[in-house]
C-alpha positions as CSV (number, residue, x, y, z in Angstrom):
1,X,100.0,97.6,96.6
2,X,97.3,98.9,97.8
3,X,94.1,97.3,99.3
4,X,91.3,99.6,99.2
5,X,87.4,99.6,99.9
6,X,85.7,102.3,98.1
7,X,83.0,104.1,99.1
8,X,79.2,103.0,98.2
9,X,77.8,103.2,95.1
10,X,81.4,104.6,93.6
11,X,83.6,103.6,91.3
12,X,86.8,103.3,90.4
13,X,88.9,105.6,87.4
14,X,92.0,104.3,86.5
15,X,92.7,107.8,84.8
16,X,91.4,110.1,88.1
17,X,93.4,107.8,90.8
18,X,96.3,107.4,88.8
19,X,96.1,111.6,88.2
20,X,95.9,112.2,91.7
21,X,98.9,109.5,93.1
22,X,100.7,111.1,90.4
23,X,100.4,114.8,91.8
24,X,100.6,113.9,95.4
25,X,103.1,110.9,95.9
26,X,106.6,111.1,95.2
27,X,107.5,108.2,92.7
28,X,108.5,105.9,94.7
29,X,105.8,105.9,97.1
30,X,102.7,105.0,94.1
31,X,101.2,102.0,94.3
32,X,101.9,100.1,91.3
33,X,98.7,97.4,91.5
34,X,95.5,98.7,93.6
35,X,93.4,96.1,94.5
36,X,89.2,96.6,95.5
37,X,88.0,94.5,98.4
38,X,84.2,94.6,99.0
39,X,85.1,94.2,102.6
40,X,88.2,95.1,105.1
41,X,88.9,92.4,107.0
42,X,90.5,93.1,110.7
43,X,92.5,91.4,113.3
44,X,90.5,90.6,116.8
45,X,92.7,93.5,118.1
46,X,91.4,96.0,114.7
47,X,94.2,95.4,112.7
48,X,94.5,94.9,109.6
49,X,94.7,91.6,108.2
50,X,97.5,91.4,105.7
51,X,99.0,88.4,106.2
52,X,96.7,86.2,103.2
53,X,97.1,89.8,100.9
54,X,100.7,89.1,100.9
55,X,100.2,85.4,100.0
56,X,98.1,85.5,96.8
57,X,100.3,88.7,95.4
58,X,99.4,90.4,92.7
59,X,98.5,86.7,90.5
60,X,95.1,87.6,88.9
61,X,94.3,83.9,88.9
62,X,94.1,83.6,92.2
63,X,92.8,86.8,93.2
64,X,88.8,87.2,92.6
65,X,88.8,91.0,94.0
66,X,89.6,93.7,91.0
67,X,92.8,94.1,90.6
68,X,94.5,97.0,89.0
69,X,98.1,98.1,87.4
70,X,99.5,101.1,87.2
71,X,100.7,101.7,83.8
72,X,102.8,104.2,83.2
73,X,103.0,104.5,78.8
74,X,98.8,104.8,79.3
75,X,98.5,107.5,82.3
76,X,96.1,105.1,84.4
77,X,95.1,102.0,86.2
78,X,94.3,99.6,83.5
79,X,92.8,96.4,85.1
80,X,95.4,93.8,85.5
81,X,95.0,90.4,83.1
82,X,97.1,87.2,82.5
83,X,99.1,88.8,80.1
84,X,100.1,92.1,82.1
85,X,101.1,89.1,85.4
86,X,103.8,86.8,82.9
87,X,104.9,90.4,81.8
88,X,105.5,91.4,84.7
89,X,107.1,88.0,86.2
90,X,109.2,88.0,83.3
91,X,110.6,91.5,83.8
92,X,109.3,92.7,80.7
93,X,108.0,95.5,83.0
94,X,109.9,96.8,85.0
95,X,108.6,97.9,88.4
């Protein structure tokens, strides 16, 4: 999973992000999930706060941020839904 913050007045484009990731990263390094946050939280020593993100995982029922899933069949990042989450948990989608 990658957690990113978009520039002001920018929108996430799942198709162009997929093309960029597919072009520049090997298969094993491509993030299967992209989480969009309005602000990236830092610790007192200016390190990224990751523990809470790891604990929340990728369940759309828990996460209030926008979350996208890498759909190799559609060749784009699609918005994560409860159906996709259930398919991943039940091993219908192989990661």
